[in-house]
C-alpha positions in Angstrom: 139.1 57.4 128.2 141.6 57.7 125.3 140.4 55.5 122.1 143.1 54.0 120.1 142.3 52.4 116.7 145.2 50.2 114.9 145.0 49.8 111.4 147.0 48.2 108.6 147.9 45.2 109.1 147.6 41.8 106.9 149.3 38.6 105.7 152.6 39.4 103.7 155.7 37.4 102.5 158.9 38.0 104.4 160.9 40.9 102.8 157.3 42.8 102.6 156.1 45.6 104.3 153.5 47.0 106.1 152.5 50.3 107.3 150.8 50.4 110.5 148.4 53.2 111.5 146.6 53.9 114.9 144.4 56.9 115.3 143.8 58.2 118.7 140.7 60.0 120.3 142.6 62.2 122.6 142.6 65.9 122.3 146.0 66.8 123.9 147.7 63.5 122.0 150.6 65.8 121.4 151.2 65.9 125.2 152.1 62.2 125.3 154.6 60.0 123.9 153.6 56.8 122.1 154.7 53.6 121.6 154.4 50.1 119.7 154.3 46.9 121.0 153.7 43.4 120.1 152.9 40.5 121.5 153.2 37.0 119.7 151.4 33.7 120.7 152.3 32.6 124.1 155.0 35.1 124.6 155.0 38.6 126.8 153.9 41.6 125.3 157.3 43.4 124.4 158.2 47.1 122.9 159.0 47.4 119.5 159.0 51.5 118.9 158.7 54.8 120.6 158.3 58.5 119.7 158.7 61.4 121.8 155.7 63.7 121.9 157.0 66.2 119.0 158.2 63.2 117.3 161.7 64.8 117.2 163.0 61.2 119.2 162.5 57.5 118.1 163.4 54.0 120.1 163.3 51.1 118.2 164.0 47.4 120.1 167.4 46.0 118.5 165.3 43.4 116.7 163.6 46.0 114.6 166.5 48.7 114.5 167.2 49.7 110.6 163.6 48.2 109.1 160.5 49.8 111.3 160.1 53.3 111.0 157.9 55.6 113.3 156.2 58.7 113.2 153.5 60.7 114.2 151.4 63.3 112.9 150.3 65.3 115.8 147.6 67.7 113.7 145.7 64.1 112.9 146.1 62.7 116.1 147.7 59.3 114.1 151.2 57.2 114.9 152.4 55.4 112.5 154.3 52.1 112.2 156.5 51.7 108.9 157.6 47.7 108.7 160.0 46.9 106.2 161.8 43.9 105.2 159.5 41.9 107.3 160.6 38.3 108.6 158.6 35.2 110.1 159.5 36.5 113.3 157.8 39.7 113.0 154.5 37.9 113.1 152.6 39.2 116.1 149.7 41.3 117.2 150.9 45.0 117.3 149.3 47.0 119.5 149.7 51.3 119.6 149.9 52.6 123.5 149.9 55.9 125.3 152.1 56.8 127.3 150.3 57.1 131.4 151.8 60.6 131.9 152.0 63.2 129.5 155.1 65.4 129.2 157.0 62.3 130.9 160.9 62.5 130.4 163.0 60.5 129.7 161.2 58.2 127.5 160.5 54.4 129.0 159.7 51.4 127.1 158.3 49.9 130.2 154.8 48.2 128.9 153.4 49.1 132.5 154.1 52.9 131.9 151.4 52.8 128.8 148.0 53.3 130.2 145.9 53.4 127.0 146.1 50.4 124.5 144.6 49.6 121.2 142.6 46.6 120.3 145.9 45.6 118.0 146.4 44.5 114.5 147.2 41.4 113.5 150.5 41.2 111.2 151.4 37.7 110.1 155.0 37.3 107.7 154.9 34.0 105.7 158.3 32.6 104.8 
């Protein structure tokens, strides 16, 4: 069973930044694409950003493109989400997740294709 532990959330003013981290207890971490998702109260969980196994390809939801950056360090089994120019509508619980299938191509943004989830970290952006 893969364990994913997110950290780095908090309360920030609009326009501020946070760096989220997700540590994975997975020896074969580098064989899985990874994603960040978020869920606001009363809303469905939505895709935010994704990254390929090597980190060479990244994918973003239109709502965060140009403001968020996903990266990974396979030597540390960690994936990051740098969030800049935060807006109140970015307020949500942020989750990292690992693809269900190793070596899957092409990258998928579908929530149901991710099989391991962290406990989430709260990001609150005040106006």
